[in-house]
SEMI-841265 format. One record per residue (C-alpha): residue number from 1; x, y, z. Coordinates in steps of 0.1 Angstrom, whole numbers, plus 5000, padded with zeros to 4 digits. Each point is the difference from the previous one (the first is absolute). Example, Ala and Ser with C-alpha at 12.3 -4.5 7.8 and 13.67 -1.06 7.14 Angstrom:
// SEMI-841265
num/X/Y/Z
1/5123/4955/5078
2/5014/5034/4993
This chain:
// SEMI-841265
num/X/Y/Z
1/5063/4832/4982
2/4976/4974/4987
3/4968/5004/4980
4/4969/5005/5023
5/4977/4969/4998
6/4970/5023/4993
7/5017/5016/4970
8/4984/4995/4966
9/5027/5003/4974
10/4973/5006/4972
11/4986/5031/5016
12/5010/5031/5021
13/4965/5002/5015
14/5009/4979/5031
15/5025/5026/5011
16/4979/5032/4994
17/4983/4998/5035
18/5035/5000/5016
19/5014/5031/4984
20/5009/5029/5023
21/4991/5032/4982
22/4998/5036/5011
23/5014/5035/4999
24/5029/5010/5022
25/4998/5037/5010
26/5032/5020/5000
27/5027/5004/5012
28/5012/4965/4992
29/5004/5008/4963
30/4991/5037/5001
31/4970/4993/4977
32/4967/4980/5002
33/5007/4966/4986
34/4982/4967/4998
35/5015/4968/5013
36/4990/4965/4988
37/5017/4974/5021
38/4997/4962/4996
39/5006/4980/5032
40/5019/4985/5016
41/5018/5028/5017
42/5037/4995/5008
43/5005/4990/5037
44/5013/5035/5007
45/4969/5017/4985
46/4977/4976/5017
47/5016/5009/5033
48/4994/5037/4991
49/4964/4991/4993
50/4996/4983/5034
51/5016/5031/5016
52/4976/5024/4982
53/5028/5016/4979
54/4989/4986/4966
55/4969/5015/4983
56/5000/5027/5026
57/4966/5012/5011
58/4989/5035/4987
59/5029/4998/4976
60/4990/4969/4980
61/4966/5002/4983
62/4987/4966/4989
63/4987/4999/4964
64/4964/4990/5011
65/4999/5031/5022
66/5012/5023/4972
67/4974/4986/4976
68/4972/5003/5026
69/5011/5036/5008
70/5000/5010/4963
71/4966/4985/4995
72/4986/5018/5030
73/5015/5033/4988
74/4985/4996/4966
75/4966/4990/5014
76/4999/5029/5025
77/5017/5026/4978
78/5027/5005/5027
79/5032/5016/4988
80/5032/5010/5018
81/5019/5032/4990
82/5037/5005/5006
83/5019/4981/5026
84/4979/4981/5025
85/5015/4984/5032
86/4996/4962/5002
87/4980/5002/5032
88/4976/5025/4985
89/4996/4980/4968
90/4994/4968/5019
91/4974/5017/5022
92/4982/5015/4970
93/4999/4967/4983
94/4987/4983/5032
95/4971/5025/4999
96/4992/4987/4966
97/4999/4964/5014
98/5035/4989/4991
99/5017/4988/5032
100/5038/4999/4996
101/5007/4981/5032
102/4975/4972/4991
103/5014/4995/4965
104/5036/5003/5011
105/4996/4976/5029
106/4982/4974/4978
107/5026/5003/4972
108/5029/4999/5025
109/4986/4968/5015
110/4996/4985/4965
111/5036/5008/4991
112/5012/4980/5030
113/4977/4971/4992
114/5012/4999/4964
115/5036/5002/5011
116/4996/4971/5024
117/4982/4979/4974
118/5026/5006/4973
119/5032/5003/5020
120/5018/4967/4993
121/5035/5011/5009
122/5022/4972/5011
123/5026/5003/5028
124/5025/4986/4976
125/4996/5032/4979
126/5017/5020/5028
127/5033/5001/5019
128/4990/5024/5028
129/4971/5014/5019
130/4995/5034/5016
131/4984/4998/5035
132/4995/5032/5020
133/5027/5017/4979
134/5026/4973/5005
135/5012/4979/4970
136/5001/4963/5009
137/5014/4970/4981
138/4969/4981/4989
139/5016/4965/5006
140/5014/5007/5035
141/4980/5031/5011
142/5033/5014/5012
143/5011/5036/4992
144/5009/5001/4963
145/5036/5001/4989
146/4991/5016/4966
147/5020/5031/4990
148/4987/5033/5015
149/4988/5014/4967
150/4979/4968/4994
151/4986/5002/5035
152/4990/5036/4994
153/4982/4991/4968
154/4982/4971/5017
155/4987/5023/5027
156/4987/5025/4975
157/4985/4974/4976
158/5023/5011/4972
159/5017/4966/4997
160/4967/4983/4990
161/4990/5029/4978
162/5033/4998/4981
163/4996/4963/4995
164/4964/5002/4988
165/4997/5033/4981
166/4996/4999/4962
167/5010/5036/4992
168/5022/5029/5010
169/5030/4999/5023
170/5025/4985/5006
171/5018/5010/4969
172/5025/4976/4983
173/5035/5013/5006
174/5012/4990/4965
175/4970/5010/4978
176/4986/5028/5022
177/4965/4985/4993
178/4974/4993/5026
179/5003/4965/5014
180/4975/4979/5018
181/4981/4969/4989
182/4970/4995/4977
183/4976/4973/4990
184/5009/4989/4965
185/4971/4976/4994
186/4971/5023/4991
187/4967/4986/4989
188/4994/5004/4963
189/4967/5019/4997
190/4988/5024/4973
191/4997/5036/5009
192/4969/5020/4991
193/5003/5023/4970
194/4984/5034/5005
195/4989/5021/4970
196/5021/5032/4996
197/4969/5021/5007
198/4998/4988/5035
199/5036/5010/5009
């Protein structure tokens, strides 16, 4: 990948409007967790986005929606006791003026726009393409002759994930340590020092 022409190397501010942020409701990780994703998506994940299988509606809660919901609850004194079904929660928040569908749809559209703006993948970066579940050689568009295990990983998106991930599996067979890649050229910047009383 190449640097985006709109990138400003002296500041991160240019990228902030393009961050995908939100909470993914269980069962994907069996806990409520926040996701911060910087585009571009991998081609596999962008296809999932186009098919409506990424940032799933009523399971993914965009950060702006959660903030608006919390602010509305504080302002109205609304609280929720025990377990509340998602549909019931969304309806109650809608009654407070926080429209999940409107926020979700706007954020979902923004994610696609940011991906398309920043996705500067080159065809030379890839050997094959998945079309309607079939793996094709990118140069000839004929059925791929890659080994079956590689074809299976291409179909699932695992091949790109393994190539790009910077933590976790696969483990090195010799050392037993997590493999993957990482960016070794971090920007030197001072970290804030907090007084002990604030910890």
